[in-house]
C-alpha positions as CSV (number, residue, x, y, z in Angstrom):
1,M,189.2,152.0,177.0
2,S,188.2,155.7,176.8
3,T,190.7,158.5,177.1
4,F,190.0,161.6,179.1
5,Y,191.4,164.8,177.6
6,P,192.4,167.9,179.7
7,V,190.7,170.9,178.1
8,K,189.6,174.5,179.0
9,V,186.0,175.6,178.5
10,E,186.0,178.5,176.1
11,N,182.2,178.9,175.5
12,V,178.9,177.4,176.6
13,K,175.5,177.6,175.0
14,Y,172.9,176.0,177.2
15,T,169.7,174.7,175.6
16,D,168.3,174.0,179.1
17,E,169.8,173.7,182.6
18,Y,172.0,170.7,181.9
19,D,172.2,170.4,178.0
20,G,173.9,172.4,175.3
21,I,177.0,172.9,173.1
22,V,180.4,173.5,174.7
23,T,183.5,174.9,172.9
24,L,186.7,173.3,174.3
25,L,190.3,174.4,174.0
26,F,193.0,171.7,173.8
27,P,196.6,172.3,175.1
28,S,197.6,172.2,171.4
29,G,195.5,175.3,170.7
30,D,192.8,173.5,168.7
31,T,189.2,174.1,169.6
32,I,186.3,171.8,169.2
33,D,182.5,172.1,169.7
34,A,180.7,169.2,171.4
35,C,177.2,168.5,172.6
36,F,176.6,167.6,176.2
37,W,173.8,166.7,178.5
38,G,173.4,166.0,182.2
39,A,176.3,168.3,183.1
40,T,177.3,171.9,183.6
41,F,180.3,173.7,182.2
42,D,181.6,177.2,183.2
43,I,183.7,179.3,180.9
44,G,187.4,179.3,181.9
45,D,187.2,176.0,183.8
46,D,189.9,173.4,183.3
47,V,188.1,170.0,182.9
48,D,188.8,166.5,181.8
49,V,186.4,165.1,179.2
50,V,185.9,162.0,177.2
51,F,184.3,162.1,173.7
52,D,181.8,159.9,171.9
53,G,181.5,159.9,168.2
54,G,177.8,159.2,168.4
55,E,175.8,157.2,165.9
56,T,176.5,157.5,162.2
57,N,175.1,156.1,159.0
58,F,177.8,153.5,158.7
59,S,178.8,152.4,155.2
60,W,181.8,150.0,154.8
61,E,182.5,151.5,151.3
62,N,182.5,155.2,152.5
63,T,184.5,154.3,155.6
64,F,187.3,152.6,153.7
65,S,187.3,154.4,150.4
66,R,187.2,158.1,151.3
67,N,190.7,158.4,152.9
68,K,193.0,157.3,150.1
69,D,195.5,160.0,151.0
70,H,196.0,158.6,154.6
71,Q,194.9,161.9,156.2
72,T,194.5,162.4,159.9
73,G,192.2,165.2,161.2
74,M,188.8,166.4,162.1
75,H,187.1,169.0,159.9
76,K,184.0,170.9,161.0
77,A,180.8,170.1,159.1
78,S,178.1,172.7,158.5
79,E,176.2,171.7,161.6
80,R,177.5,172.7,165.0
81,A,179.4,169.8,166.7
82,A,179.4,167.8,163.5
83,Y,182.7,166.6,161.9
84,H,184.2,164.9,158.9
85,C,187.0,162.8,160.4
86,Y,190.0,161.2,158.8
87,G,192.1,158.7,160.8
88,K,193.5,155.3,161.4
89,I,192.0,152.3,163.1
90,T,193.9,151.4,166.2
91,G,191.9,148.6,167.6
92,V,188.7,146.5,167.4
93,N,186.3,145.1,170.0
94,P,185.2,148.0,170.0
95,V,186.6,149.8,166.9
96,M,188.9,152.6,168.0
97,A,190.4,155.2,165.6
98,D,193.0,157.9,166.0
99,F,191.8,161.2,164.3
100,G,194.9,163.2,165.4
101,L,193.3,165.5,167.9
102,M,191.6,162.5,169.7
103,T,191.0,158.8,169.6
104,L,187.4,157.8,169.5
105,K,185.5,154.6,170.2
106,L,183.4,154.0,167.0
107,G,181.2,151.1,168.0
108,D,181.2,147.4,167.3
109,W,180.9,147.1,163.6
110,T,183.8,144.7,162.9
111,H,185.9,142.2,164.9
112,D,188.4,141.7,162.0
113,E,191.8,142.6,163.3
114,Q,193.0,143.0,159.7
115,V,191.5,146.5,159.6
116,I,193.9,147.7,162.4
117,G,196.2,150.2,160.7
118,E,193.7,151.0,157.9
119,Y,192.9,154.7,157.2
120,I,189.3,155.6,157.3
121,Y,186.7,158.4,156.9
122,W,184.1,158.9,159.6
123,E,181.2,161.3,159.9
124,I,180.1,162.5,163.3
125,G,176.6,164.0,163.4
126,C,177.1,165.3,167.0
127,L,180.3,164.9,168.9
128,V,179.4,164.4,172.5
129,A,181.6,165.4,175.5
130,F,181.3,163.8,178.9
131,K,182.9,165.6,181.9
132,R,184.9,163.6,184.4
133,V,183.1,163.8,187.8
134,T,185.6,164.1,190.7
């Protein structure tokens, strides 16, 4: 199940009429950049969005060996809307992980419930935001 997050639009850079990068402000004061398409965002608007971690070059070894300190958080990578994420698996079918700021659906790469509670590292090449349509 996907979670919608209430955020405020801080900045928008359109690449065409309905695509671009949006900077979103969470109630906690954290900001995040995300890609979007097929939508419009206006600076200052309060919106509800759901996020998708997109595709990644999955490696079992990297995922389970690069978070030995049990960190939780999302750290900006050098590319815009890309992140290095540290979190904890909260479910499978599909795999869900809590990265502190948000919980993301990570795909269907395991059905083994024994990974629930394991700390992981996850790379997001382009975090994607989808706006709730009301």
